[in-house]
PDB file of N, CA, C and O in Angstrom:
ATOM      1  N   MET A   1       0.849  -1.167   0.000  1.00  0.00           N
ATOM      2  CA  MET A   1       0.000   0.000   0.000  1.00  0.00           C
ATOM      3  C   MET A   1       0.898   1.235   0.000  1.00  0.00           C
ATOM      4  O   MET A   1       1.981   1.229   0.587  1.00  0.00           O
ATOM      5  N   THR A   2       0.442   2.279  -0.656  1.00  0.00           N
ATOM      6  CA  THR A   2       1.225   3.510  -0.681  1.00  0.00           C
ATOM      7  C   THR A   2       0.548   4.580   0.176  1.00  0.00           C
ATOM      8  O   THR A   2      -0.628   4.463   0.520  1.00  0.00           O
ATOM      9  N   LEU A   3       1.299   5.614   0.510  1.00  0.00           N
ATOM     10  CA  LEU A   3       0.834   6.662   1.417  1.00  0.00           C
ATOM     11  C   LEU A   3      -0.452   7.328   0.934  1.00  0.00           C
ATOM     12  O   LEU A   3      -1.300   7.684   1.752  1.00  0.00           O
ATOM     13  N   ASN A   4      -0.608   7.500  -0.341  1.00  0.00           N
ATOM     14  CA  ASN A   4      -1.799   8.174  -0.867  1.00  0.00           C
ATOM     15  C   ASN A   4      -3.078   7.349  -0.690  1.00  0.00           C
ATOM     16  O   ASN A   4      -4.176   7.880  -0.861  1.00  0.00           O
ATOM     17  N   GLU A   5      -2.957   6.068  -0.353  1.00  0.00           N
ATOM     18  CA  GLU A   5      -4.127   5.203  -0.179  1.00  0.00           C
ATOM     19  C   GLU A   5      -4.689   5.236   1.236  1.00  0.00           C
ATOM     20  O   GLU A   5      -5.788   4.729   1.465  1.00  0.00           O
ATOM     21  N   LEU A   6      -3.969   5.817   2.190  1.00  0.00           N
ATOM     22  CA  LEU A   6      -4.474   5.923   3.556  1.00  0.00           C
ATOM     23  C   LEU A   6      -5.621   6.928   3.604  1.00  0.00           C
ATOM     24  O   LEU A   6      -5.671   7.869   2.813  1.00  0.00           O
ATOM     25  N   LYS A   7      -6.532   6.716   4.536  1.00  0.00           N
ATOM     26  CA  LYS A   7      -7.677   7.613   4.726  1.00  0.00           C
ATOM     27  C   LYS A   7      -7.362   8.625   5.831  1.00  0.00           C
ATOM     28  O   LYS A   7      -6.389   8.458   6.566  1.00  0.00           O
ATOM     29  N   ILE A   8      -8.173   9.661   5.946  1.00  0.00           N
ATOM     30  CA  ILE A   8      -7.988  10.675   6.982  1.00  0.00           C
ATOM     31  C   ILE A   8      -8.056  10.020   8.365  1.00  0.00           C
ATOM     32  O   ILE A   8      -8.976   9.257   8.656  1.00  0.00           O
ATOM     33  N   GLY A   9      -7.073  10.328   9.207  1.00  0.00           N
ATOM     34  CA  GLY A   9      -7.010   9.782  10.547  1.00  0.00           C
ATOM     35  C   GLY A   9      -6.310   8.434  10.649  1.00  0.00           C
ATOM     36  O   GLY A   9      -5.999   7.981  11.751  1.00  0.00           O
ATOM     37  N   GLN A  10      -6.061   7.798   9.527  1.00  0.00           N
ATOM     38  CA  GLN A  10      -5.410   6.492   9.525  1.00  0.00           C
ATOM     39  C   GLN A  10      -3.903   6.649   9.715  1.00  0.00           C
ATOM     40  O   GLN A  10      -3.289   7.556   9.154  1.00  0.00           O
ATOM     41  N   LYS A  11      -3.315   5.758  10.509  1.00  0.00           N
ATOM     42  CA  LYS A  11      -1.878   5.798  10.753  1.00  0.00           C
ATOM     43  C   LYS A  11      -1.189   4.654  10.035  1.00  0.00           C
ATOM     44  O   LYS A  11      -1.767   3.590   9.810  1.00  0.00           O
ATOM     45  N   GLY A  12       0.059   4.901   9.683  1.00  0.00           N
ATOM     46  CA  GLY A  12       0.848   3.878   9.022  1.00  0.00           C
ATOM     47  C   GLY A  12       2.318   4.044   9.341  1.00  0.00           C
ATOM     48  O   GLY A  12       2.748   5.066   9.874  1.00  0.00           O
ATOM     49  N   LYS A  13       3.081   3.013   9.003  1.00  0.00           N
ATOM     50  CA  LYS A  13       4.523   3.043   9.201  1.00  0.00           C
ATOM     51  C   LYS A  13       5.167   2.921   7.824  1.00  0.00           C
ATOM     52  O   LYS A  13       4.805   2.050   7.034  1.00  0.00           O
ATOM     53  N   ILE A  14       6.122   3.799   7.546  1.00  0.00           N
ATOM     54  CA  ILE A  14       6.797   3.789   6.248  1.00  0.00           C
ATOM     55  C   ILE A  14       7.677   2.545   6.142  1.00  0.00           C
ATOM     56  O   ILE A  14       8.484   2.259   7.027  1.00  0.00           O
ATOM     57  N   LEU A  15       7.505   1.816   5.047  1.00  0.00           N
ATOM     58  CA  LEU A  15       8.318   0.636   4.775  1.00  0.00           C
ATOM     59  C   LEU A  15       9.473   0.958   3.840  1.00  0.00           C
ATOM     60  O   LEU A  15      10.597   0.502   4.049  1.00  0.00           O
ATOM     61  N   ALA A  16       9.190   1.749   2.806  1.00  0.00           N
ATOM     62  CA  ALA A  16      10.223   2.074   1.814  1.00  0.00           C
ATOM     63  C   ALA A  16       9.883   3.371   1.107  1.00  0.00           C
ATOM     64  O   ALA A  16       8.715   3.726   0.951  1.00  0.00           O
ATOM     65  N   VAL A  17      10.919   4.071   0.683  1.00  0.00           N
ATOM     66  CA  VAL A  17      10.761   5.290  -0.110  1.00  0.00           C
ATOM     67  C   VAL A  17      11.334   4.984  -1.483  1.00  0.00           C
ATOM     68  O   VAL A  17      12.540   4.799  -1.641  1.00  0.00           O
ATOM     69  N   ASN A  18      10.451   4.933  -2.472  1.00  0.00           N
ATOM     70  CA  ASN A  18      10.870   4.626  -3.842  1.00  0.00           C
ATOM     71  C   ASN A  18      11.181   5.917  -4.582  1.00  0.00           C
ATOM     72  O   ASN A  18      11.265   6.983  -3.973  1.00  0.00           O
ATOM     73  N   GLY A  19      11.347   5.822  -5.866  1.00  0.00           N
ATOM     74  CA  GLY A  19      11.700   6.992  -6.652  1.00  0.00           C
ATOM     75  C   GLY A  19      13.200   7.013  -6.877  1.00  0.00           C
ATOM     76  O   GLY A  19      13.941   6.176  -6.360  1.00  0.00           O
ATOM     77  N   GLU A  20      13.620   7.977  -7.649  1.00  0.00           N
ATOM     78  CA  GLU A  20      15.040   8.049  -7.987  1.00  0.00           C
ATOM     79  C   GLU A  20      15.557   9.468  -7.868  1.00  0.00           C
ATOM     80  O   GLU A  20      14.805  10.437  -7.974  1.00  0.00           O
ATOM     81  N   GLY A  21      16.831   9.563  -7.650  1.00  0.00           N
ATOM     82  CA  GLY A  21      17.531  10.838  -7.692  1.00  0.00           C
ATOM     83  C   GLY A  21      17.018  11.881  -6.729  1.00  0.00           C
ATOM     84  O   GLY A  21      16.837  11.626  -5.539  1.00  0.00           O
ATOM     85  N   ALA A  22      16.786  13.068  -7.275  1.00  0.00           N
ATOM     86  CA  ALA A  22      16.425  14.231  -6.464  1.00  0.00           C
ATOM     87  C   ALA A  22      15.105  14.038  -5.722  1.00  0.00           C
ATOM     88  O   ALA A  22      14.971  14.497  -4.588  1.00  0.00           O
ATOM     89  N   LEU A  23      14.132  13.373  -6.335  1.00  0.00           N
ATOM     90  CA  LEU A  23      12.841  13.151  -5.679  1.00  0.00           C
ATOM     91  C   LEU A  23      13.030  12.305  -4.416  1.00  0.00           C
ATOM     92  O   LEU A  23      12.539  12.676  -3.350  1.00  0.00           O
ATOM     93  N   ARG A  24      13.723  11.193  -4.523  1.00  0.00           N
ATOM     94  CA  ARG A  24      13.944  10.315  -3.373  1.00  0.00           C
ATOM     95  C   ARG A  24      14.726  11.052  -2.278  1.00  0.00           C
ATOM     96  O   ARG A  24      14.377  10.960  -1.101  1.00  0.00           O
ATOM     97  N   ARG A  25      15.759  11.766  -2.652  1.00  0.00           N
ATOM     98  CA  ARG A  25      16.573  12.512  -1.691  1.00  0.00           C
ATOM     99  C   ARG A  25      15.725  13.559  -0.966  1.00  0.00           C
ATOM    100  O   ARG A  25      15.859  13.735   0.245  1.00  0.00           O
ATOM    101  N   ARG A  26      14.857  14.250  -1.700  1.00  0.00           N
ATOM    102  CA  ARG A  26      13.998  15.283  -1.112  1.00  0.00           C
ATOM    103  C   ARG A  26      13.027  14.673  -0.112  1.00  0.00           C
ATOM    104  O   ARG A  26      12.821  15.231   0.966  1.00  0.00           O
ATOM    105  N   LEU A  27      12.425  13.534  -0.452  1.00  0.00           N
ATOM    106  CA  LEU A  27      11.499  12.868   0.462  1.00  0.00           C
ATOM    107  C   LEU A  27      12.208  12.419   1.740  1.00  0.00           C
ATOM    108  O   LEU A  27      11.681  12.586   2.840  1.00  0.00           O
ATOM    109  N   LEU A  28      13.393  11.854   1.591  1.00  0.00           N
ATOM    110  CA  LEU A  28      14.166  11.422   2.764  1.00  0.00           C
ATOM    111  C   LEU A  28      14.575  12.616   3.619  1.00  0.00           C
ATOM    112  O   LEU A  28      14.534  12.542   4.848  1.00  0.00           O
ATOM    113  N   ASP A  29      14.964  13.703   2.985  1.00  0.00           N
ATOM    114  CA  ASP A  29      15.365  14.913   3.716  1.00  0.00           C
ATOM    115  C   ASP A  29      14.210  15.528   4.510  1.00  0.00           C
ATOM    116  O   ASP A  29      14.440  16.187   5.524  1.00  0.00           O
ATOM    117  N   MET A  30      12.972  15.316   4.057  1.00  0.00           N
ATOM    118  CA  MET A  30      11.804  15.846   4.757  1.00  0.00           C
ATOM    119  C   MET A  30      11.413  14.965   5.941  1.00  0.00           C
ATOM    120  O   MET A  30      10.447  15.269   6.641  1.00  0.00           O
ATOM    121  N   GLY A  31      12.143  13.887   6.174  1.00  0.00           N
ATOM    122  CA  GLY A  31      11.859  13.023   7.317  1.00  0.00           C
ATOM    123  C   GLY A  31      11.057  11.786   6.993  1.00  0.00           C
ATOM    124  O   GLY A  31      10.690  11.031   7.893  1.00  0.00           O
ATOM    125  N   LEU A  32      10.779  11.565   5.724  1.00  0.00           N
ATOM    126  CA  LEU A  32      10.010  10.392   5.315  1.00  0.00           C
ATOM    127  C   LEU A  32      10.962   9.198   5.138  1.00  0.00           C
ATOM    128  O   LEU A  32      11.284   8.798   4.020  1.00  0.00           O
ATOM    129  N   THR A  33      11.395   8.653   6.260  1.00  0.00           N
ATOM    130  CA  THR A  33      12.350   7.555   6.248  1.00  0.00           C
ATOM    131  C   THR A  33      11.668   6.268   6.721  1.00  0.00           C
ATOM    132  O   THR A  33      10.662   6.327   7.428  1.00  0.00           O
ATOM    133  N   PRO A  34      12.203   5.120   6.339  1.00  0.00           N
ATOM    134  CA  PRO A  34      11.615   3.849   6.780  1.00  0.00           C
ATOM    135  C   PRO A  34      11.484   3.781   8.296  1.00  0.00           C
ATOM    136  O   PRO A  34      12.328   4.296   9.030  1.00  0.00           O
ATOM    137  N   ARG A  35      10.408   3.133   8.755  1.00  0.00           N
ATOM    138  CA  ARG A  35      10.061   2.931  10.166  1.00  0.00           C
ATOM    139  C   ARG A  35       9.503   4.181  10.839  1.00  0.00           C
ATOM    140  O   ARG A  35       9.320   4.186  12.056  1.00  0.00           O
ATOM    141  N   THR A  36       9.229   5.238  10.078  1.00  0.00           N
ATOM    142  CA  THR A  36       8.638   6.455  10.635  1.00  0.00           C
ATOM    143  C   THR A  36       7.111   6.321  10.634  1.00  0.00           C
ATOM    144  O   THR A  36       6.521   5.892   9.643  1.00  0.00           O
ATOM    145  N   GLU A  37       6.480   6.690  11.750  1.00  0.00           N
ATOM    146  CA  GLU A  37       5.022   6.682  11.857  1.00  0.00           C
ATOM    147  C   GLU A  37       4.459   7.938  11.181  1.00  0.00           C
ATOM    148  O   GLU A  37       4.965   9.040  11.391  1.00  0.00           O
ATOM    149  N   VAL A  38       3.420   7.766  10.377  1.00  0.00           N
ATOM    150  CA  VAL A  38       2.760   8.893   9.717  1.00  0.00           C
ATOM    151  C   VAL A  38       1.253   8.771   9.903  1.00  0.00           C
ATOM    152  O   VAL A  38       0.730   7.673  10.092  1.00  0.00           O
ATOM    153  N   MET A  39       0.560   9.904   9.848  1.00  0.00           N
ATOM    154  CA  MET A  39      -0.889   9.915   9.925  1.00  0.00           C
ATOM    155  C   MET A  39      -1.425  10.936   8.927  1.00  0.00           C
ATOM    156  O   MET A  39      -0.886  12.036   8.805  1.00  0.00           O
ATOM    157  N   ILE A  40      -2.473  10.574   8.226  1.00  0.00           N
ATOM    158  CA  ILE A  40      -3.101  11.497   7.285  1.00  0.00           C
ATOM    159  C   ILE A  40      -3.954  12.483   8.073  1.00  0.00           C
ATOM    160  O   ILE A  40      -4.864  12.076   8.796  1.00  0.00           O
ATOM    161  N   ARG A  41      -3.669  13.773   7.940  1.00  0.00           N
ATOM    162  CA  ARG A  41      -4.415  14.825   8.647  1.00  0.00           C
ATOM    163  C   ARG A  41      -5.559  15.359   7.796  1.00  0.00           C
ATOM    164  O   ARG A  41      -6.703  15.417   8.246  1.00  0.00           O
ATOM    165  N   LYS A  42      -5.244  15.746   6.565  1.00  0.00           N
ATOM    166  CA  LYS A  42      -6.236  16.373   5.689  1.00  0.00           C
ATOM    167  C   LYS A  42      -5.983  15.962   4.245  1.00  0.00           C
ATOM    168  O   LYS A  42      -4.869  15.608   3.858  1.00  0.00           O
ATOM    169  N   ILE A  43      -7.049  16.022   3.469  1.00  0.00           N
ATOM    170  CA  ILE A  43      -6.943  15.839   2.023  1.00  0.00           C
ATOM    171  C   ILE A  43      -7.647  17.033   1.397  1.00  0.00           C
ATOM    172  O   ILE A  43      -8.776  17.355   1.767  1.00  0.00           O
ATOM    173  N   ALA A  44      -6.992  17.684   0.459  1.00  0.00           N
ATOM    174  CA  ALA A  44      -7.574  18.867  -0.182  1.00  0.00           C
ATOM    175  C   ALA A  44      -8.892  18.491  -0.884  1.00  0.00           C
ATOM    176  O   ALA A  44      -9.077  17.337  -1.270  1.00  0.00           O
ATOM    177  N   PRO A  45      -9.797  19.451  -1.046  1.00  0.00           N
ATOM    178  CA  PRO A  45     -11.094  19.170  -1.675  1.00  0.00           C
ATOM    179  C   PRO A  45     -11.004  18.478  -3.037  1.00  0.00           C
ATOM    180  O   PRO A  45     -11.856  17.651  -3.364  1.00  0.00           O
ATOM    181  N   MET A  46     -10.010  18.797  -3.812  1.00  0.00           N
ATOM    182  CA  MET A  46      -9.867  18.154  -5.124  1.00  0.00           C
ATOM    183  C   MET A  46      -9.001  16.890  -5.040  1.00  0.00           C
ATOM    184  O   MET A  46      -8.717  16.260  -6.059  1.00  0.00           O
ATOM    185  N   GLY A  47      -8.586  16.526  -3.826  1.00  0.00           N
ATOM    186  CA  GLY A  47      -7.831  15.302  -3.630  1.00  0.00           C
ATOM    187  C   GLY A  47      -6.317  15.465  -3.647  1.00  0.00           C
ATOM    188  O   GLY A  47      -5.599  14.523  -3.311  1.00  0.00           O
ATOM    189  N   ASP A  48      -5.823  16.611  -4.019  1.00  0.00           N
ATOM    190  CA  ASP A  48      -4.381  16.827  -4.110  1.00  0.00           C
ATOM    191  C   ASP A  48      -4.081  18.257  -3.684  1.00  0.00           C
ATOM    192  O   ASP A  48      -4.663  19.169  -4.270  1.00  0.00           O
ATOM    193  N   PRO A  49      -3.238  18.516  -2.733  1.00  0.00           N
ATOM    194  CA  PRO A  49      -2.314  17.636  -2.010  1.00  0.00           C
ATOM    195  C   PRO A  49      -2.943  17.036  -0.754  1.00  0.00           C
ATOM    196  O   PRO A  49      -4.114  17.264  -0.452  1.00  0.00           O
ATOM    197  N   ILE A  50      -2.120  16.251  -0.022  1.00  0.00           N
ATOM    198  CA  ILE A  50      -2.538  15.692   1.255  1.00  0.00           C
ATOM    199  C   ILE A  50      -1.617  16.246   2.342  1.00  0.00           C
ATOM    200  O   ILE A  50      -0.455  16.561   2.087  1.00  0.00           O
ATOM    201  N   GLU A  51      -2.156  16.361   3.558  1.00  0.00           N
ATOM    202  CA  GLU A  51      -1.348  16.814   4.681  1.00  0.00           C
ATOM    203  C   GLU A  51      -1.152  15.631   5.621  1.00  0.00           C
ATOM    204  O   GLU A  51      -2.115  14.967   6.006  1.00  0.00           O
ATOM    205  N   ILE A  52       0.100  15.371   5.988  1.00  0.00           N
ATOM    206  CA  ILE A  52       0.399  14.273   6.890  1.00  0.00           C
ATOM    207  C   ILE A  52       1.077  14.804   8.145  1.00  0.00           C
ATOM    208  O   ILE A  52       1.686  15.874   8.139  1.00  0.00           O
ATOM    209  N   HIS A  53       0.959  14.038   9.217  1.00  0.00           N
ATOM    210  CA  HIS A  53       1.621  14.375  10.480  1.00  0.00           C
ATOM    211  C   HIS A  53       2.695  13.325  10.714  1.00  0.00           C
ATOM    212  O   HIS A  53       2.414  12.127  10.695  1.00  0.00           O
ATOM    213  N   LEU A  54       3.932  13.778  10.936  1.00  0.00           N
ATOM    214  CA  LEU A  54       5.031  12.878  11.249  1.00  0.00           C
ATOM    215  C   LEU A  54       6.062  13.618  12.063  1.00  0.00           C
ATOM    216  O   LEU A  54       6.262  14.820  11.885  1.00  0.00           O
ATOM    217  N   ARG A  55       6.715  12.908  12.950  1.00  0.00           N
ATOM    218  CA  ARG A  55       7.797  13.463  13.760  1.00  0.00           C
ATOM    219  C   ARG A  55       7.438  14.792  14.440  1.00  0.00           C
ATOM    220  O   ARG A  55       8.311  15.636  14.645  1.00  0.00           O
ATOM    221  N   GLY A  56       6.164  14.981  14.788  1.00  0.00           N
ATOM    222  CA  GLY A  56       5.757  16.181  15.508  1.00  0.00           C
ATOM    223  C   GLY A  56       5.465  17.394  14.643  1.00  0.00           C
ATOM    224  O   GLY A  56       5.292  18.488  15.180  1.00  0.00           O
ATOM    225  N   TYR A  57       5.404  17.247  13.329  1.00  0.00           N
ATOM    226  CA  TYR A  57       5.064  18.387  12.467  1.00  0.00           C
ATOM    227  C   TYR A  57       4.172  17.943  11.322  1.00  0.00           C
ATOM    228  O   TYR A  57       4.049  16.750  11.045  1.00  0.00           O
ATOM    229  N   GLU A  58       3.552  18.910  10.660  1.00  0.00           N
ATOM    230  CA  GLU A  58       2.701  18.637   9.511  1.00  0.00           C
ATOM    231  C   GLU A  58       3.480  18.883   8.226  1.00  0.00           C
ATOM    232  O   GLU A  58       4.287  19.808   8.134  1.00  0.00           O
ATOM    233  N   LEU A  59       3.221  18.043   7.249  1.00  0.00           N
ATOM    234  CA  LEU A  59       3.898  18.133   5.961  1.00  0.00           C
ATOM    235  C   LEU A  59       2.862  17.948   4.864  1.00  0.00           C
ATOM    236  O   LEU A  59       2.029  17.045   4.948  1.00  0.00           O
ATOM    237  N   THR A  60       2.900  18.775   3.852  1.00  0.00           N
ATOM    238  CA  THR A  60       1.984  18.662   2.720  1.00  0.00           C
ATOM    239  C   THR A  60       2.726  18.060   1.540  1.00  0.00           C
ATOM    240  O   THR A  60       3.810  18.511   1.168  1.00  0.00           O
ATOM    241  N   LEU A  61       2.115  17.024   0.957  1.00  0.00           N
ATOM    242  CA  LEU A  61       2.724  16.308  -0.168  1.00  0.00           C
ATOM    243  C   LEU A  61       1.765  16.227  -1.341  1.00  0.00           C
ATOM    244  O   LEU A  61       0.550  16.130  -1.165  1.00  0.00           O
ATOM    245  N   ARG A  62       2.325  16.267  -2.533  1.00  0.00           N
ATOM    246  CA  ARG A  62       1.527  16.010  -3.728  1.00  0.00           C
ATOM    247  C   ARG A  62       1.226  14.513  -3.789  1.00  0.00           C
ATOM    248  O   ARG A  62       1.990  13.697  -3.273  1.00  0.00           O
ATOM    249  N   ILE A  63       0.125  14.165  -4.413  1.00  0.00           N
ATOM    250  CA  ILE A  63      -0.265  12.759  -4.554  1.00  0.00           C
ATOM    251  C   ILE A  63       0.809  11.980  -5.308  1.00  0.00           C
ATOM    252  O   ILE A  63       1.110  10.842  -4.947  1.00  0.00           O
ATOM    253  N   GLU A  64       1.384  12.570  -6.337  1.00  0.00           N
ATOM    254  CA  GLU A  64       2.430  11.885  -7.115  1.00  0.00           C
ATOM    255  C   GLU A  64       3.619  11.508  -6.243  1.00  0.00           C
ATOM    256  O   GLU A  64       4.212  10.446  -6.432  1.00  0.00           O
ATOM    257  N   ASP A  65       3.973  12.364  -5.292  1.00  0.00           N
ATOM    258  CA  ASP A  65       5.079  12.057  -4.384  1.00  0.00           C
ATOM    259  C   ASP A  65       4.662  10.998  -3.368  1.00  0.00           C
ATOM    260  O   ASP A  65       5.453  10.117  -3.031  1.00  0.00           O
ATOM    261  N   ALA A  66       3.430  11.078  -2.881  1.00  0.00           N
ATOM    262  CA  ALA A  66       2.931  10.112  -1.897  1.00  0.00           C
ATOM    263  C   ALA A  66       2.870   8.700  -2.472  1.00  0.00           C
ATOM    264  O   ALA A  66       2.984   7.723  -1.731  1.00  0.00           O
ATOM    265  N   LYS A  67       2.694   8.590  -3.771  1.00  0.00           N
ATOM    266  CA  LYS A  67       2.643   7.272  -4.420  1.00  0.00           C
ATOM    267  C   LYS A  67       3.994   6.561  -4.395  1.00  0.00           C
ATOM    268  O   LYS A  67       4.061   5.356  -4.638  1.00  0.00           O
ATOM    269  N   GLU A  68       5.055   7.283  -4.107  1.00  0.00           N
ATOM    270  CA  GLU A  68       6.397   6.696  -4.059  1.00  0.00           C
ATOM    271  C   GLU A  68       6.751   6.145  -2.679  1.00  0.00           C
ATOM    272  O   GLU A  68       7.830   5.582  -2.496  1.00  0.00           O
ATOM    273  N   ILE A  69       5.840   6.305  -1.699  1.00  0.00           N
ATOM    274  CA  ILE A  69       6.132   5.907  -0.325  1.00  0.00           C
ATOM    275  C   ILE A  69       5.264   4.711   0.060  1.00  0.00           C
ATOM    276  O   ILE A  69       4.039   4.819   0.129  1.00  0.00           O
ATOM    277  N   GLU A  70       5.905   3.577   0.310  1.00  0.00           N
ATOM    278  CA  GLU A  70       5.193   2.359   0.711  1.00  0.00           C
ATOM    279  C   GLU A  70       5.003   2.369   2.217  1.00  0.00           C
ATOM    280  O   GLU A  70       5.935   2.645   2.972  1.00  0.00           O
ATOM    281  N   VAL A  71       3.761   2.059   2.653  1.00  0.00           N
ATOM    282  CA  VAL A  71       3.445   2.040   4.077  1.00  0.00           C
ATOM    283  C   VAL A  71       2.678   0.779   4.437  1.00  0.00           C
ATOM    284  O   VAL A  71       2.102   0.114   3.575  1.00  0.00           O
ATOM    285  N   GLU A  72       2.681   0.461   5.741  1.00  0.00           N
ATOM    286  CA  GLU A  72       1.776  -0.562   6.251  1.00  0.00           C
ATOM    287  C   GLU A  72       0.875   0.112   7.266  1.00  0.00           C
ATOM    288  O   GLU A  72       1.331   0.953   8.040  1.00  0.00           O
ATOM    289  N   VAL A  73      -0.398  -0.248   7.272  1.00  0.00           N
ATOM    290  CA  VAL A  73      -1.356   0.361   8.185  1.00  0.00           C
ATOM    291  C   VAL A  73      -1.090  -0.139   9.592  1.00  0.00           C
ATOM    292  O   VAL A  73      -0.970  -1.343   9.818  1.00  0.00           O
ATOM    293  N   THR A  74      -0.996   0.803  10.555  1.00  0.00           N
ATOM    294  CA  THR A  74      -0.785   0.416  11.942  1.00  0.00           C
ATOM    295  C   THR A  74      -2.018   0.683  12.791  1.00  0.00           C
ATOM    296  O   THR A  74      -2.181   0.075  13.850  1.00  0.00           O
ATOM    297  N   GLU A  75      -2.894   1.585  12.342  1.00  0.00           N
ATOM    298  CA  GLU A  75      -4.104   1.927  13.087  1.00  0.00           C
ATOM    299  C   GLU A  75      -5.154   2.419  12.116  1.00  0.00           C
ATOM    300  O   GLU A  75      -4.866   3.230  11.236  1.00  0.00           O
ATOM    301  N   LYS A  76      -6.386   1.924  12.275  1.00  0.00           N
ATOM    302  CA  LYS A  76      -7.434   2.306  11.328  1.00  0.00           C
ATOM    303  C   LYS A  76      -8.270   3.433  11.816  1.00  0.00           C
ATOM    304  O   LYS A  76      -9.192   3.863  11.124  1.00  0.00           O
TER     305      LYS A  76
END
């Protein structure tokens, strides 16, 4: 499952960050590293972008970027 498939309020743990080059480096630099707990806070009215909570802060991601992050659901 990828990050963009989680619903509002659902929590997950990052398994892997896919992508290549600058995109992957940027995602890792923002704190989206394996074994990090994330929770979906909000989804924009048109579905893009999404706001997630991780490591004590909120981060907004485009759906295309969220599709590169594999997660497992930890709480529904």
